[in-house]
C-alpha angles and dihedrals in degrees: 000000000000094000090065098057090096087065096050130089117252091240090057092052093047090052093046093055095038093232137132128230094217100036105027121209120343118233093248092052091044093058091051092051094046089055092046101043104025124201122349092236133123121226107263120227111239090207119216113329128226091251094047092054089048093048090050089064096057105032100084121102097244092058089048089051089051091051089052090047091053090050091050091048091055089045094058093042097256093132096161091056090046094052091045091055092047090051089053091052093049093046092048092049092051094050094047094044096049093047095049094041091055091049091051090050090051091053092047090056090062095059125134129201133220124243114297101189136048134187106225140176113229128166090349096307132104114229139165113238139169109280088230089068095061119115133187108280095037114133110227134188122217133185142170113315096017122128111227107248099200142000106282143175112232117238095174133016133180117191087324123176125168131200105226097176093125089062105027102026092231118123098202111098119244123229114237127206123185092200095056112123116205123188104169131060114280134186117246091258090058100049098104096174094057135073124197138215114265096024123112134232107240097181142355129013141265150179123230145173115236110242102173138017138187114348093002093065121096090252090048092052090053088053090053090049088051091054090051093049111096123210117226128213117281118249090251091052089052091048094047089049089055089047091051092051089050089052091051090052093047091049094050093044092050093050093045097047096045093045092051094045092046092052092046090052091050099251118150110275095227093049091045093051091044091052090048092052091046090053092045088055088049089053090063110083100227092191095056099091093045094047093045091050094047092046090053091045090052089050090049090053093048091050092053087054086057093048096261115122110197114200101198129038096226091054090065093072094039089068089064090055096053115130099173130033114201106196135180118228111224113079095352103059091017133044094249085227119104114232132194099233104169141017122197114205137131088025093295139100114238115199124209121205127213130059136238127007097314103114097228123116147093136246120233140168127199089355095305125111115245120232103223091205088070098037105084095156091051092049091048091051091049092045092049091049093048096047091048094068136092095201128095132217113218136175118230125175091345094308129103118237134183120228102204133004116012090217091057088048088063090055092048091050093049090052091053090051086059091050105259139092138178089269095051092047090049089055088052089058105269109147123179114237106175141349139205105201120222115265132179095242099051094032096208143085124213133187135179128212137186118218138207088262090062090250125135121219132191120207124189135183131177148107107351094231091052094045093048091054091050094055127082097174139039135209111238121173092338094311126107108229135179112277104234123199089242090056091049090053090052091054091046089055090051089048090053092047093052091045091055087057089062094255124142108231129210126182118221127204138166144193135195116214148110138272098040094137099119140038092250092052089046091053091048092050093051091061092077144009101037117153119214114233113172152319114252116204117204131185141169091238126218115259110260092235096054102078093054091045091053091049087054092051090052091055089050091052092246116142119220120210120186114213116185142162089220127105122284098248093050092047092049093048096049092044090052093048094054095042103252108161119243095026090147091066112061119182118209126220089243090059090052092048092051095045123085141178117353091356091060092048092051091047093054098037095047100045135062107189123065125177137187090020126170127216088259090053091052090051090048091053093051092045093052092048090049090051087053088056093249116151104226137204113195124193126202145144107192135076086251090065096053100091092049091045090054094046096048120089087242119022111199118196132183122257099195101044105007125118121243090243091058092047093050091050093050135083096212135030121210104218091196098036089230123145090213089063089063090056090048088051091049089053090051090047090055091050089052092049089051092049093047090051090047096054092041088053090048095048096041096047090048094047094043090049089056091051092047090046095054091037090057090049091055094044092052090044092240125152108271104279091212133033122219095260091052090053090050092047093054092043097051108021104031103031105038102061097047089045089051091050089062087070087075096051113130122240120277120245099253098041097122094040095064111103114248113241126186093224105057105158121193091212103040123158094270091050093050091047091050093048092049096049094044092047090055090050092048091051094045098068098051092042093052091048091048092051090045092051093049092047091047091062098254116147121265090246093054094042090050091047090052090047092047093047096046092048091048094049092043091053092043093054090041086081087079089059089051098051094079124044090215137359129036122338095217099061129138092285096055094102095048097080103070092176091062092056091043092052092048090049092049092047091049092052093045092051093050087049089053089057103038106025109093094212091058094039090067094049097043099036093237133145130202116276117223118233095248091063093059091076096065088036091055091051090051088054100041100044096059089047091051093047093051091047090052091051091049092049091048091048092054095050 
């Protein structure tokens, strides 16, 4: 098995693959392997096709109901209604398709590619080949900057470190050692004698034998796991399905009841069935798909403005339903930029402000700012740290970037904060003479420099324990003193204390002397006479926005779980600093792997911080939370995150540092990689859910009021109060624009204080009760006016016109009742939604045109209404509004 190669001896691996360390594969052996293993290529994701995006727009139940409604309309001869419904379906499909297609194109533009070339030894000769031509047994050479072309066992390594972020999610490079012998099981992040496809050499060079290619690599296995991971329906899809089923039931009940009543009352069967079908069609809110799609598209646009690119429309609302956020640490919770945070020298802790690689910050001790002009020891410590690096700090497109080790980038940045850099020191006369690179066995790096004063200086940094043992003196207040054992113990205690804070500690020492011109002289000089300078404490600091964002999630009842490939103490420290609950109890990936059944569920449900996790562990966490009915958002940037991103209700990938595989598996891309952006997106998702519920309430209460209205007319054996074209007019012209305007409603005050619940149904019992009561009230005013007009001797045409107009205006103004879930409609925010007022104004003008414009009178069977009749009509409009407002006010108090 490929995952065990890190346990095997090099000789065993060479024999297994029939290769040679000095000659590489022979041509005859190469051909056999090429036939057996094929190309070293991963299956490429095709993404979402044109036809799939199109199919996504028409597959939901409500669209299917509308298609059936259009067919029924044509069947009973109501062609205008049929064409209107078809127009709605086409318009909705176009909006949804264009929005999702643009999002998919934006994601495609962020793609990365794997290594294309490899330096290989074959038949005794080194040659550069296409990485796709590699086979197991090939001997490859790697050096700084190379991307590893295949999973390989190291046979030689020189100062080699590899960035494995694409597989582990951790930005700090990992030291590699070809001679490491490992007997027990290790996680991928701990296999120091292996290198893996898709990772990058940060420093040094090496030689390795390829052990796995293509789908057999670790990255390939994750791809296979990704293919096997099935995506479930989004919460909104589930809710709209329920809504669709409710519409089917309502439609069938309306047809059945009206048909039975009509037959009992002696009405013609055909006419009765036709009326029932016409009302059933009226029960279906034709505008619902369009308004839902536009609301989600508006939300998608708003989220992009806040650096969140949502790939699919339905995912926009899902964010508002999230109950648990599973987040990685590096780059999402933290800056993904190492920062020198503290220096311990002269028996005091010096703090350094600022984060990341931007060289801005101040130095302070005990709360007081340090004047660098009078801090020679501090400047020496910073200078020694800076000169003892092989990395460079550069500025590209206005941003600072480290070329080399992130830890060394922190030292370079701190030096610049103090006013010097490698370049400025070189101008002052510092010239490098010799260097001993860092390696994992010695655990230190040393360099020597000559200066303008003809002096030679040695600077050394490394593991604090190693550096302390190498020093026999210490610099205190400008004087070099003997380094007593008691003093060493004090510094060791400080080292332990800083380490418990999640900081990475380096010891710094120096020596002034002569004859440091070569590596051998440098090594000889290190053996004695080193003076201890300082401890430098480095961390990838939490983003400043994260702590507040996590506090906000707590208020909203959303749980945050941090899942990282980093070590337990670092995970615990960062979790504590940003306020994640349970940071004192960190669960390892090995514990998750060993647990099963109820034990696994308890482990995941009861804890919030997980370290050293594998891709399988991440998937296990998401699966357990899904089984517990949690709605999950999962963040990730590496290939290792892709299966969990796909399985989660909302997969959130990184736009700045994420891999293309992670982006394609996700539903949303964070363009700024910031955890706080997720919380902003959750807030927007909740606003969208509110607005969807508002326009569904508006459309359903309006449509149900029309059914009740006509139903009452049939029950009381009255002439039909509305004709088919009047029903269609109200459904399409009067209802749609006000409902659409609700998509722009601003958030309500308590939106992030409502507790997140997995089962958040659009049409819950309270919602259904509210719709039913309000529909009765909306139907009561027009019905009373209709009965009054008929009994007052007005013609049927005029009575019906009054009834049609009052119902239209009542439903038009009902949008104000819908704009707030509770409380009064006319609050301080009522003027903020300009689209609401515009839609009401347009509807008002259209309805007057329906009454007084001759061209529309013929189509809608209306007659002009004299001015004196507008007084009772106004009362029939205002009273239902006032009653609903009173009920809303009472319900909120």
